[in-house]
C-alpha positions in Angstrom: 0.3 0.2 0.0 2.8 2.5 0.9 4.5 1.8 -2.4 1.7 2.5 -4.4 0.9 5.5 -2.2 4.3 7.0 -3.3 4.0 5.7 -6.9 0.8 8.0 -7.5 1.4 10.9 -5.1 2.0 13.8 -7.3 -0.8 13.5 -9.5 -3.3 12.1 -6.8 -2.3 14.9 -4.5 -3.1 17.5 -7.1 -6.4 15.9 -8.0 -7.3 15.7 -4.3 -6.4 19.5 -3.9 -8.8 20.3 -6.6 -11.5 18.3 -5.5 -11.0 19.6 -2.0 -11.2 23.3 -3.3 -14.4 22.5 -5.6 -16.1 20.9 -2.7 -15.5 24.2 -0.3 -17.0 26.0 -3.2 -19.7 23.9 -3.7 -18.8 22.8 -7.2 -18.1 19.4 -8.8 -14.5 19.4 -10.2 -14.3 19.9 -13.9 -13.2 16.4 -15.5 -11.9 18.0 -18.7 -9.4 20.0 -16.3 -7.9 16.8 -14.9 -6.8 15.5 -18.5 -3.5 17.4 -18.4 -2.8 16.1 -14.8 -3.5 12.7 -16.1 -1.4 13.0 -19.0 1.7 14.2 -16.7 1.0 11.4 -14.5 1.2 8.9 -17.6 4.4 10.6 -18.6 6.1 10.7 -14.9 5.4 7.0 -14.7 6.8 5.9 -18.1 10.1 8.0 -17.2 9.9 6.5 -13.9 9.5 3.1 -14.6 9.6 2.2 -18.2 7.3 1.3 -20.9 6.4 -1.9 -19.9 5.2 -1.5 -16.3 1.6 -2.0 -14.6 2.1 1.5 -13.2 2.3 2.8 -16.4 -0.8 0.4 -18.0 -2.8 1.9 -14.9 -2.1 5.5 -15.8 -2.7 4.9 -19.3 -6.2 3.3 -18.6 -7.0 6.0 -16.0 -6.6 8.6 -18.6 -8.2 6.6 -21.4 -11.3 6.1 -19.2 -11.3 9.8 -18.2 -11.3 10.7 -21.8 -14.0 8.3 -22.4 -16.4 9.7 -19.9 -15.9 13.0 -21.7 -16.9 11.3 -25.1 -13.2 11.7 -26.6 -13.3 8.2 -27.9 -10.3 8.9 -30.5 -8.0 10.1 -27.8 -9.0 7.1 -25.3 -8.5 4.6 -27.8 -4.7 4.4 -28.2 -4.3 4.7 -24.5 -6.5 1.7 -23.9 -4.7 -0.3 -26.3 -1.5 0.4 -24.5 -3.0 -0.6 -21.4 -4.1 -3.8 -22.7 -0.8 -4.6 -24.5 1.2 -3.7 -21.2 -1.0 -6.3 -19.2 -1.1 -8.9 -21.5 2.8 -9.1 -21.5 3.1 -8.5 -17.8 0.0 -10.6 -16.6 -0.6 -13.0 -19.3 -3.7 -13.0 -21.3 -5.9 -15.1 -18.7 -5.5 -12.3 -16.0 -9.1 -10.8 -15.0 -7.5 -7.3 -15.6 -6.6 -8.1 -19.4 -10.5 -8.9 -19.7 -11.6 -6.0 -18.6 -8.7 -4.2 -20.6 -10.6 -5.9 -23.7 -13.8 -4.7 -22.5 -12.8 -1.0 -22.3 -10.9 -1.0 -25.7 -14.1 -2.7 -27.3 -16.3 0.4 -25.8 -14.4 3.1 -27.6 -12.9 1.2 -30.6 -13.8 3.6 -33.9 -14.2 0.3 -36.2 -17.5 -1.5 -35.3 -16.0 -4.8 -36.6 -13.2 -4.3 -34.4 -15.4 -3.7 -31.3 -17.4 -6.7 -32.0 -14.1 -8.7 -32.7 -12.9 -7.5 -28.9 -16.1 -8.3 -27.5 -15.9 -11.8 -28.7 -12.3 -12.0 -27.5 -13.9 -10.9 -23.9 -16.9 -13.4 -24.3 -14.3 -16.3 -24.0 -12.4 -15.0 -21.3 -11.9 -17.6 -18.5 -13.3 -14.9 -15.7 -16.8 -16.3 -15.7 -18.2 -12.6 -14.8 -16.7 -11.2 -17.7 -17.5 -13.9 -20.2 -21.0 -13.7 -19.2 -21.5 -9.7 -19.9 -20.0 -10.0 -23.1 -21.6 -13.4 -24.3 -25.0 -10.8 -23.7 -23.2 -8.1 -25.6 -22.8 -10.6 -28.3 -26.2 -11.7 -28.4 -27.4 -7.9 -29.0 -25.5 -8.3 -32.3 -26.8 -11.6 -32.9 -29.3 -12.9 -35.7 -32.5 -13.9 -33.5 -32.0 -17.5 -34.2 -28.6 -17.2 -32.5 -29.4 -15.0 -29.9 -31.1 -17.3 -27.6 -28.0 -19.6 -27.6 -25.8 -16.6 -26.6 -27.9 -15.5 -23.9 -28.3 -19.3 -22.4 -24.5 -19.2 -22.5 -24.3 -16.0 -20.6 -26.7 -17.1 -17.9 -24.6 -20.3 -17.4 -21.5 -18.1 -17.0 -23.2 -15.7 -14.7 -24.5 -18.7 -12.2 -20.9 -19.7 -12.1 -19.7 -16.1 -11.2 -22.3 -14.9 -8.9 -24.3 -18.4 -7.9 -27.8 -19.1 -8.9 -29.6 -16.5 -6.5 -27.0 -13.7 -7.8 -28.7 -10.2 -9.0 -26.8 -10.3 -12.2 -28.4 -13.9 -12.6 -31.7 -12.2 -12.6 -30.5 -9.6 -15.3 -29.3 -12.6 -17.6 -32.8 -14.8 -17.1 -34.5 -11.5 -18.3 -32.2 -11.3 -21.2 -32.7 -14.9 -22.4 -36.3 -14.7 -21.6 -36.9 -12.0 -23.9 -35.5 -13.8 -26.7 -37.7 -16.9 -26.4 -41.5 -17.5 -27.1 -43.9 -16.5 -24.0 -44.5 -19.9 -22.7 -40.7 -20.5 -22.3 -39.9 -17.2 -21.2 -42.5 -17.1 -18.4 -40.7 -19.5 -15.9 -37.4 -17.8 -16.6 -39.0 -14.3 -15.5 -40.9 -15.8 -12.3 -37.2 -17.2 -11.4 -35.8 -13.7 -12.0 -38.6 -12.0 -10.1 -38.2 -14.2 -7.2 -34.5 -13.6 -7.0 -35.2 -9.8 -7.4 -37.7 -9.7 -4.7 -35.4 -11.5 -2.2 -32.2 -9.3 -3.0 -33.6 -6.0 -3.7 -37.1 -5.8 -2.6 -40.5 -6.0 -4.0 -40.3 -2.2 -4.6 -36.9 -1.7 -6.5 -36.9 -0.5 -10.2 -35.4 -3.8 -11.5 -37.9 -5.7 -10.0 -40.6 -3.6 -11.6 -38.7 -4.2 -15.0 -39.1 -7.7 -14.6 -43.0 -7.6 -13.4 -43.3 -5.5 -16.7 -41.9 -8.3 -18.7 -43.6 -11.1 -17.2 -46.8 -9.3 -17.7 -46.5 -8.8 -21.2 -45.5 -12.6 -21.7 -48.6 -13.2 -19.6 -50.5 -10.6 -22.0 -49.4 -12.5 -25.1 -50.5 -15.7 -23.8 -53.9 -14.4 -23.0 -53.4 -14.4 -19.3 -54.9 -11.0 -18.9 -56.0 -11.2 -15.2 -52.6 -12.0 -14.0 -50.7 -9.7 -16.2 -52.9 -6.6 -14.6 -51.9 -6.7 -11.2 -48.1 -7.1 -12.2 -48.3 -4.0 -14.4 -50.4 -2.0 -11.7 -47.3 -2.7 -9.1 -44.5 -2.0 -11.7 -46.2 1.4 -12.6 -46.3 2.5 -9.0 -43.0 1.5 -8.2 -41.6 3.2 -11.3 -43.3 6.4 -10.5 -41.9 6.2 -6.9 -38.4 5.5 -7.8 -38.0 7.7 -11.2 -40.7 10.2 -11.1 -44.0 10.6 -13.3 -42.5 11.7 -16.3 -39.6 9.0 -17.1 -39.5 6.6 -20.2 -40.0 3.6 -18.0 -43.0 4.9 -16.4 -44.2 5.6 -20.1 -43.5 2.0 -21.3 -45.2 0.6 -18.0 -48.1 2.8 -18.6 -48.4 1.6 -22.5 -48.4 -1.9 -21.5 -51.2 -1.2 -18.7 -53.2 0.4 -21.5 -52.6 -2.8 -23.5 -54.1 -4.8 -20.7 -57.1 -2.4 -20.4 -57.7 -2.8 -24.0 -57.6 -6.4 -24.1 -60.3 -6.5 -21.3 -62.4 -4.1 -23.3 -61.8 -1.1 -20.9 -61.4 1.2 -23.9 -61.7 4.4 -21.9 -59.3 3.5 -19.2 -56.7 2.3 -21.9 -57.2 5.7 -23.7 -56.2 7.4 -20.6 -53.0 5.5 -20.4 -52.0 5.8 -24.2 -52.7 9.4 -23.7 -50.3 9.7 -20.6 -47.7 7.7 -22.1 -47.8 10.0 -25.4 -47.4 13.0 -23.2 -44.5 11.6 -21.3 -42.8 10.6 -24.4 -43.3 13.9 -25.8 -41.5 15.4 -22.8 -38.7 12.9 -22.8 -38.0 12.5 -26.4 -39.6 15.7 -28.1 -42.6 15.5 -30.3 -40.7 14.1 -33.6 -39.1 10.9 -32.1 -40.0 7.2 -33.2 -41.3 6.5 -29.6 -43.7 9.3 -30.0 -44.7 7.9 -33.6 -45.4 4.5 -32.0 -47.5 5.9 -29.3 -49.9 7.7 -32.0 -50.5 4.7 -33.6 -51.3 2.6 -30.7 -53.8 5.7 -29.9 -55.3 5.7 -33.4 -55.8 2.4 -33.4 -57.6 2.4 -30.2 -59.6 5.4 -31.3 -60.4 3.3 -34.3 -61.8 0.5 -32.1 -63.9 2.8 -30.3 -65.7 4.1 -33.4 -63.6 7.4 -33.8 -61.6 7.0 -36.5 -61.6 10.6 -37.6 -59.5 11.5 -34.8 -57.3 8.3 -35.5 -56.8 9.1 -38.9 -55.4 12.6 -37.7 -53.0 10.8 -35.3 -51.6 8.5 -38.1 -50.9 11.3 -40.4 -48.9 13.0 -37.8 -47.1 9.5 -37.1 -46.2 9.3 -40.9 -44.8 12.8 -41.0 -42.6 11.9 -37.9 -41.4 8.9 -40.0 -40.3 10.6 -42.9 
C-alpha cells in the first residue's frame, strides 16, 4: 500500500487539492481540467518505471477512461490499447485485468467490426463474470436464431460467477426470456422476479422491470387477469422511484393500457395511452420514433372506439414523423 501511495502521490495530490477546493466552493471538479494532470502522471510513470510496467498501464487506462467519460473516444482508444498490451505482456492473457482491458477497448473502438471482435474475445475470457457480460453483448448483435443460445451461455457463466441466486443472474434471465417464445419465457421471468424480490425488494425499479416483462409475456398468452396486477405494481414502483415523467414509466403505462384494452376497458386504455404519449413527448420531443409508436397505438384504439376520424389525424402525424 505504501509503495502504491508513493507511486501516485504527485498527480493524486493535485487531484485531491482540486476536488477539495471544489468541495469548499460547493462545486464539482471539472473532469476536462483533469486531463492534463492524468497525462502528466502517465509521462512521469513512463520515465520512472519504463514502458512495460503495470503502473504505466494503470496510468494509461485511467487517462483513457477519463477521456471516454468525456466522449473523446478517438483519444482514449490508443491509451486503452496501450494498457491492454502492457497487461497482456506482464500479467498474461488469462488475467482478469486483461479481460477488463479488452472490454474497455471495445467500448471506444472506432471500427464496429473491431469492437465486435474484441467483445467476442472477452466473451471467451476465463473469468466467468466477464464472459457472461460479453456473451450477452454478442447476443445483442446476433441474428434472432443465434441470440437465445448466446443468452443461455451468458446465464450459465453468470451462475458460475454469482451463484444461482445472484442479482446479475436475474438480469441474464430477463435477457434470455426476451429472446424466447412466451411459454418458455414465463418460468425464467418468474425465477428472475423471485431473485429480485429477495435481493432488491418488491419496490425496486429492476424488480418492476421484470414484473413488466412477465406481464407482457402473460398478456401474449392471453392471461390478462394475471398481467394486470403485475403492471399496476410495476407502474407504481417506477413512478415512486423515477418520477412520473420517465421513459420507463411511459413504457409501463402503455403496457397497462394494452391490458385494459384487452379487457375491453377502452376508456381506461385511452387515458393510459394519452399519458404515455405526453411523457414521451416530454422526454424525447414531439418528432421521435417513440412518439410515432404512441400515436399509432392511440390511433388504433380510437378506431376501435368508433372515432376513426380522430385516429386518422394521429396516424397522419405519425407518418410525418417517420419521413
